[in-house]
N, C-alpha and C positions, 0 to 999 in steps of 0.2 A: 646490745641493750641499751634501753633508753636512759637517758639522762635522768636523775631524780627531779629534776623541774620540767621535766617533758612526759605527758601522758598521751597514751594510745587509747583510744575508747572505740569500743563498737557497740552499736545501739541496734537493737532487734524490734521490730514493728511490725505491725500487721496493716499492710494495704494503706490508704488514705484515711483511715477512722479519724475521728477528731483527736482522741487521746494523742496518736502518732503524728499527727499534725504539730501538736503542742509541743510533743517531746522533742520532736525535731528541731522546732523553732527555739525551745531551750537549749538544744545542744549547740545550734548556729551562735545563740547570745554568748553562752558559756565561751566558743572559740574566739569571739569578739573580746570579751573581757579579759582571759587570760593570754591572749595575742597569739604568738609562735608556741606556745607550750602545749597545745592540745591538737592532736592529728586524729581525726573522726571518719568513721565510716560507718553508714548506715544499710542495715540488711532488713528487705522485707522478707519476713518469714515464709508468707505465702507465694512468694517466687523463688526463694531458695530455701525449700525446708531441710534442705541435707546440711546447710549451716548452722542449723538452731537444734537440731535433735540431738544432739550431744548433751544439751542444756536441761533436758528433760520436760516437765509440765508446768515451766516457769510461765508467769503471767507477762503480758507484753503491754506497754513497750518495757524493755529492760535495756539496762546500761551495763558494760561490761567494761571494766578497767584492764585493758590486757598489759599494759605496762604502766609504772613500774610495777614488779611483782612485789607481793602476790597480787594473784588475779582476783579482783573481785566482781561481784554482781548486784547490781542495785535495782529493784523493780518499784512499781508502782507508780505513783504519780510524782514526777519530779520535774517540775516545771519552772523554777527559779533557778538561774544560773549561780548565784549565791549558795545555794542549797545544794546543787551537784559539786561546786568546788569544795564545799566542805567534806563531802562525801569521798571525794577523790583520794583527800588527804588520809582517809584513815585506813590504818592498817590491821 
């Protein structure tokens, strides 16, 4: 189980579209801002659709907070690390 100050994130994107590139860049900036507290994985839903199927018809990019629980999903335009950090702390 993850420490309360540690986050495991999974971002689902579609290929190398502009929105996907912006979301990935924001995720990387978040990792720098929060230092060692963020462990992230980026999944291209076009290459690995089986990893995305359980999420239904959610728009991409989507960011999933896997840990700490409860699991939460954030959709839409999340491009600022500060905005992402605030969303992560919501239960």
